[in-house]
C-alpha positions as CSV (number, residue, x, y, z in Angstrom):
1,M,-88.5,-86.0,49.3
2,D,-88.4,-82.4,50.0
3,F,-85.2,-82.7,53.0
4,F,-85.6,-79.5,55.0
5,E,-89.7,-79.9,55.5
6,K,-88.9,-83.4,56.5
7,A,-86.4,-81.6,58.7
8,K,-88.3,-79.4,60.1
9,E,-91.1,-81.9,61.3
10,M,-88.0,-84.2,63.3
11,K,-86.5,-80.4,64.1
12,D,-88.1,-81.5,68.3
13,E,-86.1,-85.0,68.1
14,A,-83.1,-83.2,66.7
15,I,-83.3,-80.6,69.6
16,E,-84.2,-83.7,72.1
17,N,-80.9,-85.5,70.4
18,R,-78.8,-82.5,70.5
19,R,-79.1,-82.0,74.3
20,Y,-78.2,-85.4,75.6
21,F,-75.2,-85.2,73.9
22,H,-74.7,-81.3,75.7
23,Q,-75.9,-82.6,79.1
24,T,-73.7,-85.9,79.1
25,A,-70.9,-84.6,77.8
26,E,-68.1,-86.2,77.3
27,V,-64.0,-85.7,76.4
28,G,-61.4,-87.7,74.4
29,L,-61.2,-91.2,72.7
30,D,-63.6,-92.9,75.2
31,M,-67.4,-91.9,74.8
32,P,-69.2,-95.2,76.2
33,K,-72.7,-93.0,76.5
34,A,-72.4,-90.8,73.6
35,Q,-71.1,-94.5,71.4
36,E,-74.1,-96.3,73.5
37,Y,-76.8,-93.3,72.5
38,I,-75.5,-93.4,69.3
39,M,-76.0,-96.6,68.4
40,N,-79.4,-97.1,70.0
41,K,-80.7,-94.3,67.7
42,L,-79.2,-95.7,64.5
43,E,-80.5,-99.0,65.5
44,A,-83.8,-97.4,66.0
45,Y,-84.1,-95.8,62.8
46,G,-83.5,-99.2,61.0
47,L,-79.5,-99.1,60.5
48,H,-77.2,-101.1,61.8
49,P,-74.3,-99.6,63.5
50,E,-71.2,-101.1,64.1
51,K,-68.1,-99.7,66.4
52,C,-65.4,-98.6,64.6
53,G,-62.0,-97.8,67.2
54,H,-64.1,-95.5,70.0
55,G,-66.5,-94.3,67.0
56,V,-69.6,-95.5,65.3
57,T,-69.9,-95.8,61.8
58,A,-73.4,-97.4,59.7
59,L,-74.1,-97.7,55.8
60,L,-77.1,-97.0,53.8
61,G,-77.7,-98.4,50.3
62,Q,-75.7,-100.7,48.4
63,G,-72.7,-100.5,45.5
64,T,-70.7,-97.9,44.4
65,P,-70.0,-94.7,44.6
66,V,-69.4,-94.7,48.3
67,L,-69.6,-91.3,50.0
68,L,-68.7,-90.5,53.7
69,L,-70.6,-88.4,56.7
70,R,-68.7,-87.3,59.6
71,A,-69.2,-85.6,62.8
72,D,-67.3,-85.3,65.2
73,M,-68.8,-85.6,68.9
74,D,-66.3,-84.4,71.4
75,A,-66.4,-81.8,74.2
76,L,-63.9,-79.7,76.0
77,P,-62.5,-80.1,79.8
78,I,-63.9,-77.2,81.0
79,Q,-67.1,-75.6,83.2
80,E,-69.5,-74.9,81.3
81,D,-71.1,-71.2,82.0
82,S,-73.8,-70.9,79.4
83,G,-76.9,-70.4,81.6
84,E,-78.8,-73.1,79.7
85,T,-81.2,-75.2,81.2
86,F,-79.5,-78.0,80.1
87,A,-75.8,-77.0,81.2
88,C,-73.5,-80.1,81.8
89,K,-72.4,-80.1,85.4
90,T,-69.9,-83.3,84.5
91,G,-66.8,-79.8,84.3
92,H,-66.9,-80.7,80.3
93,A,-68.6,-78.3,77.9
94,H,-69.9,-78.9,74.5
95,A,-68.6,-75.0,73.8
96,C,-67.5,-76.3,69.9
97,G,-70.4,-77.2,68.7
98,H,-70.3,-80.8,68.6
99,D,-73.1,-81.7,70.2
100,F,-74.7,-80.4,67.3
101,H,-72.9,-82.0,64.5
102,A,-73.9,-85.7,66.5
103,A,-77.2,-84.5,66.1
104,M,-77.0,-83.2,62.8
105,L,-76.1,-86.8,61.6
106,L,-78.4,-88.9,63.3
107,G,-81.0,-86.8,61.6
108,A,-79.7,-86.8,57.9
109,A,-79.3,-91.0,59.1
110,K,-83.1,-91.0,59.5
111,L,-83.7,-89.3,56.5
112,L,-81.7,-91.0,54.3
113,K,-82.8,-94.4,55.8
114,E,-86.8,-93.2,54.3
115,C,-85.3,-93.0,50.8
116,E,-82.5,-96.1,51.3
117,S,-84.2,-98.2,47.9
118,E,-83.5,-95.0,45.6
119,L,-80.3,-94.2,46.6
120,K,-77.6,-95.3,43.8
121,G,-74.8,-95.6,46.1
122,T,-73.8,-96.1,49.5
123,V,-73.9,-93.4,52.4
124,K,-71.1,-94.4,54.8
125,F,-71.7,-92.5,58.5
126,M,-69.1,-91.4,60.8
127,F,-69.6,-90.9,63.9
128,Q,-66.1,-89.6,65.2
129,P,-64.4,-89.0,69.0
130,A,-61.6,-86.2,69.8
131,E,-61.5,-84.3,67.6
132,E,-60.4,-81.6,69.8
133,T,-57.0,-84.3,70.7
134,F,-56.6,-84.2,67.2
135,E,-57.0,-88.5,67.6
136,G,-60.2,-89.6,66.3
137,S,-60.0,-89.4,62.5
138,W,-56.6,-91.1,63.1
139,D,-58.3,-93.3,65.1
140,M,-61.1,-94.9,63.0
141,I,-58.9,-94.6,60.0
142,E,-56.6,-97.3,61.4
143,N,-59.7,-99.2,62.4
144,G,-60.7,-99.2,58.9
145,I,-63.3,-96.2,58.0
146,L,-62.3,-95.7,54.9
147,E,-62.1,-99.0,53.3
148,N,-65.1,-102.5,53.5
149,P,-66.5,-100.5,51.3
150,K,-63.6,-97.7,49.9
151,V,-65.0,-94.5,50.5
152,D,-64.9,-92.1,47.4
153,A,-65.3,-88.8,49.0
154,A,-66.1,-87.1,52.5
155,L,-68.7,-84.4,53.7
156,A,-68.4,-82.8,57.1
157,L,-70.6,-80.0,58.6
158,H,-69.5,-77.6,61.6
159,V,-71.5,-74.7,63.2
160,G,-70.1,-71.9,64.3
161,P,-71.6,-69.3,67.1
162,G,-71.4,-65.5,67.3
163,K,-73.7,-62.7,65.9
164,M,-74.6,-64.6,62.7
165,L,-78.4,-65.9,62.5
166,P,-78.7,-69.6,61.0
167,G,-78.9,-68.8,56.7
168,L,-75.1,-68.9,56.0
169,C,-73.0,-71.6,54.3
170,M,-69.3,-70.6,55.0
171,Y,-66.7,-72.8,52.3
172,N,-63.2,-72.8,50.3
173,A,-63.0,-74.5,47.6
174,G,-58.8,-75.6,46.9
175,G,-57.4,-73.4,49.3
176,V,-56.3,-73.4,53.1
177,M,-59.6,-73.2,55.1
178,M,-58.3,-74.6,58.9
179,N,-54.4,-74.9,59.6
180,S,-52.3,-77.6,60.3
181,V,-51.8,-78.4,64.2
182,D,-49.1,-79.6,65.4
183,G,-49.1,-80.2,69.4
184,F,-45.6,-80.8,71.4
185,R,-45.1,-81.1,75.0
186,I,-41.6,-80.1,76.7
187,V,-40.9,-82.1,79.5
188,I,-37.4,-79.9,80.7
189,K,-34.9,-81.9,83.7
190,G,-32.8,-79.4,86.0
191,K,-31.3,-80.9,89.3
192,G,-33.5,-79.7,92.3
193,G,-32.4,-77.5,95.6
194,H,-32.6,-74.9,97.6
195,G,-34.2,-71.8,96.6
196,A,-31.5,-70.3,98.8
197,Y,-28.6,-72.0,96.6
198,P,-29.8,-71.5,92.4
199,N,-25.7,-71.9,92.4
200,L,-26.2,-75.7,93.6
201,A,-28.8,-76.3,91.6
202,V,-30.3,-76.3,87.7
203,D,-33.2,-74.0,87.4
204,P,-35.8,-76.0,85.0
205,L,-38.3,-72.7,85.8
206,R,-35.4,-70.5,84.2
207,I,-35.1,-72.8,81.6
208,A,-38.4,-72.7,80.8
209,V,-38.6,-68.9,80.5
210,R,-35.6,-68.9,78.1
211,I,-37.3,-71.6,75.6
212,Y,-40.6,-69.7,75.7
213,T,-39.6,-66.5,75.0
214,A,-37.1,-68.2,72.2
215,L,-40.3,-69.2,70.7
216,E,-42.3,-66.6,70.9
217,E,-39.0,-64.9,68.7
218,L,-39.1,-67.8,66.5
219,I,-42.7,-66.6,64.8
220,A,-41.5,-63.2,65.2
221,R,-37.9,-63.4,63.4
222,E,-37.9,-66.6,61.5
223,A,-41.7,-67.4,60.1
224,N,-42.4,-66.2,56.7
225,P,-44.7,-62.9,57.4
226,E,-46.6,-63.7,54.5
227,K,-48.0,-67.2,55.9
228,T,-50.3,-67.5,59.0
229,C,-48.1,-69.1,61.4
230,V,-49.1,-69.3,65.3
231,L,-47.5,-70.7,68.3
232,T,-49.3,-70.9,71.8
233,I,-48.0,-72.3,75.2
234,G,-50.6,-73.4,77.0
235,Q,-49.6,-75.1,79.9
236,I,-46.6,-74.6,81.9
237,H,-46.4,-76.6,85.5
238,G,-43.2,-76.6,87.5
239,G,-42.4,-76.8,91.1
240,N,-44.9,-77.0,94.4
241,A,-43.1,-74.4,97.0
242,A,-41.4,-71.3,97.1
243,N,-38.4,-72.3,98.5
244,I,-37.9,-75.0,96.6
245,I,-36.3,-75.4,93.0
246,P,-37.9,-78.3,91.3
247,D,-36.5,-81.2,89.3
248,E,-38.6,-80.6,86.5
249,V,-41.1,-78.3,84.2
250,V,-43.2,-79.4,81.6
251,M,-44.4,-77.3,78.8
252,E,-47.1,-77.8,76.3
253,G,-47.9,-75.6,73.0
254,T,-49.3,-75.8,69.4
255,L,-48.4,-74.7,66.0
256,R,-50.6,-74.0,63.5
257,T,-50.0,-72.6,59.9
258,N,-51.2,-72.5,56.2
259,D,-47.6,-73.7,54.5
260,K,-46.6,-77.3,54.2
261,E,-42.4,-75.3,54.5
262,E,-43.2,-73.2,57.1
263,R,-44.4,-75.8,58.8
264,E,-41.6,-78.1,58.4
265,L,-39.6,-75.3,59.3
266,L,-40.6,-74.2,62.7
267,V,-41.0,-77.8,63.5
268,R,-37.8,-78.6,62.9
269,R,-37.0,-75.5,65.4
270,I,-39.0,-75.7,68.0
271,T,-36.6,-78.8,68.7
272,E,-33.3,-76.9,68.0
273,I,-34.1,-74.0,70.4
274,A,-36.0,-76.5,72.8
275,E,-32.6,-78.3,73.1
276,G,-30.6,-76.0,72.5
277,V,-31.4,-73.6,75.3
278,S,-31.2,-76.2,77.4
279,K,-28.2,-77.3,77.1
280,L,-26.9,-73.7,77.6
281,C,-28.4,-73.7,81.0
282,G,-27.2,-76.7,81.9
283,G,-30.3,-79.1,81.6
284,S,-32.2,-81.3,79.1
285,V,-35.3,-81.6,77.4
286,R,-37.7,-83.9,76.0
287,I,-39.8,-83.5,73.2
288,T,-42.6,-85.6,72.8
289,K,-45.5,-85.1,69.9
290,L,-49.1,-84.7,71.1
291,S,-51.0,-84.2,67.7
292,E,-49.8,-83.9,63.9
293,V,-52.7,-82.7,61.6
294,P,-52.2,-81.0,58.1
295,P,-54.5,-78.0,56.7
296,L,-57.1,-78.8,55.4
297,V,-57.4,-78.4,52.3
298,C,-61.2,-78.8,50.5
299,D,-60.8,-80.6,46.9
300,R,-62.4,-77.8,44.8
301,P,-64.6,-79.8,42.2
302,F,-66.4,-81.7,44.7
303,T,-66.7,-78.7,47.3
304,E,-68.2,-76.8,44.1
305,K,-70.6,-79.6,43.5
306,M,-71.9,-79.8,47.5
307,I,-72.5,-76.1,47.1
308,G,-74.4,-76.4,44.2
309,Y,-76.3,-78.8,45.6
310,M,-76.7,-76.7,49.2
311,K,-78.0,-74.0,46.9
312,E,-80.9,-76.6,45.5
313,L,-82.4,-76.2,49.4
314,D,-82.5,-72.4,48.9
315,I,-82.1,-73.0,53.0
316,V,-78.4,-71.0,53.0
317,Q,-76.2,-68.2,51.5
318,P,-73.3,-69.5,50.4
319,I,-69.8,-67.5,52.2
320,P,-67.1,-68.0,49.9
321,D,-63.1,-68.0,50.6
322,M,-63.5,-69.2,54.2
323,H,-59.9,-69.1,56.2
324,A,-60.0,-70.0,60.3
325,N,-56.7,-70.1,62.0
326,A,-58.2,-73.3,64.6
327,S,-57.5,-76.6,63.1
328,E,-59.5,-79.9,61.9
329,D,-58.6,-83.2,62.1
330,F,-61.3,-83.7,59.1
331,A,-58.2,-82.7,57.4
332,V,-56.3,-86.1,57.5
333,I,-59.5,-87.5,55.6
334,A,-59.4,-84.9,53.2
335,E,-55.7,-85.8,52.7
336,Q,-56.6,-89.5,51.4
337,V,-60.5,-88.4,49.5
338,P,-61.9,-85.1,48.2
339,S,-63.5,-83.8,50.5
340,A,-65.7,-80.9,51.6
341,F,-66.0,-79.2,54.7
342,M,-68.8,-76.2,55.5
343,Y,-69.6,-74.1,58.3
344,L,-72.7,-73.3,59.1
345,S,-73.9,-69.9,61.3
346,A,-75.5,-71.2,64.4
347,G,-75.2,-67.7,66.1
348,F,-77.7,-64.9,67.7
349,E,-78.1,-61.4,67.4
350,D,-78.7,-60.6,70.9
351,E,-76.6,-61.1,73.8
352,R,-76.1,-64.7,73.3
353,G,-73.9,-63.9,70.6
354,N,-71.7,-62.4,72.2
355,Y,-69.4,-65.1,73.3
356,S,-67.0,-67.4,70.7
357,A,-66.1,-71.4,70.7
358,H,-64.2,-72.7,73.4
359,N,-65.9,-69.7,75.6
360,P,-67.7,-71.4,78.8
361,K,-70.4,-69.1,78.1
362,V,-70.6,-70.0,74.3
363,R,-74.6,-70.8,73.3
364,F,-75.5,-72.0,70.1
365,N,-79.2,-71.2,67.8
366,E,-80.9,-74.6,67.4
367,D,-82.7,-73.4,64.5
368,V,-79.4,-74.4,62.7
369,L,-80.3,-78.5,63.4
370,P,-82.9,-78.4,60.3
371,V,-80.6,-77.1,58.1
372,G,-77.6,-79.1,59.0
373,I,-79.7,-82.2,59.0
374,A,-81.3,-81.2,55.1
375,G,-78.1,-80.1,53.8
376,M,-76.2,-83.4,54.1
377,A,-79.0,-85.6,53.5
378,H,-79.7,-83.8,50.4
379,C,-76.1,-83.6,49.0
380,A,-75.5,-87.1,49.4
381,V,-78.6,-88.1,47.7
382,R,-77.5,-85.8,44.6
383,W,-74.0,-86.4,44.4
384,L,-74.7,-90.6,45.1
385,E,-77.0,-89.6,41.5
386,E,-74.7,-88.2,39.4
387,N,-71.5,-90.5,40.3
């Protein structure tokens, strides 16, 4: 089968699927609309989908080996300002392209169903929620996505906006492709009081400011400058009036790094700094982990095979040695089975390419849909043939 020609023929359907996810964007683990839509589509294509945790899975073919094809499908909690006629109006936005990923995997499932009798093994589909909160992979792993049948390898694609037109395939065979992420919440307890008498209170806002500054110094003075280490505090909440010292302040942030030893050191030091500064100022802290995802390291032999199959289609130019400071919870899958992760360019050369992912104005090029559909289907068939 010429998968790219078939994928081009179903482009309109892929666009329809993508725009459904886009207009009905959902966030987090609970995605009932996307889950129902995907199950209905897979059933219409002749598959037998099942819920797997908060996600959806289905099988094609039989026997071994077993290849997992994964797509995330969650959006971000931001108000879309893209100007698209099909923009989401719910206060959520597919500003990272996950609507494309789900639509491409649906398309690949339809193509692979048409040649199911020729498959030399099993394809398992993984439609995953909550990638943005780094919960989705764990949720589906805990509910058996890698078992029954046992998965031998896994492939995932991601689209990228910007100034690059569809036609590039970026990857990293064996190195760190994306950083780890450790999300944390620091709840700072003080003693509330009157703003005119700070000596009678323990000000948690003061403690938060000192912790914030100390954490910045942690990266500047303790992290290895030869490694990638990024620490961001994205939220600080506390107080509700100008003349009241609050009892409590909440800080949330993330640490990202490409090195295991630096990750262990910095995670420990975040706790030590928060506890030490708080105690020094007369307060206390409670620290909660929000996410724990390792760096994304793709398996070199498997990735090189996947790139070889993509070259056979002659529809993309492979770009090796990609590294991104962002994180991806597909890394949890990649820790357990040989995996490959590829970025497909999905941008525009005009003003539509001015915005990056996670921006309310970002737009993605729908011409990439047949590329992703054909790529996943062809890679699946070829890898099963050779293994």
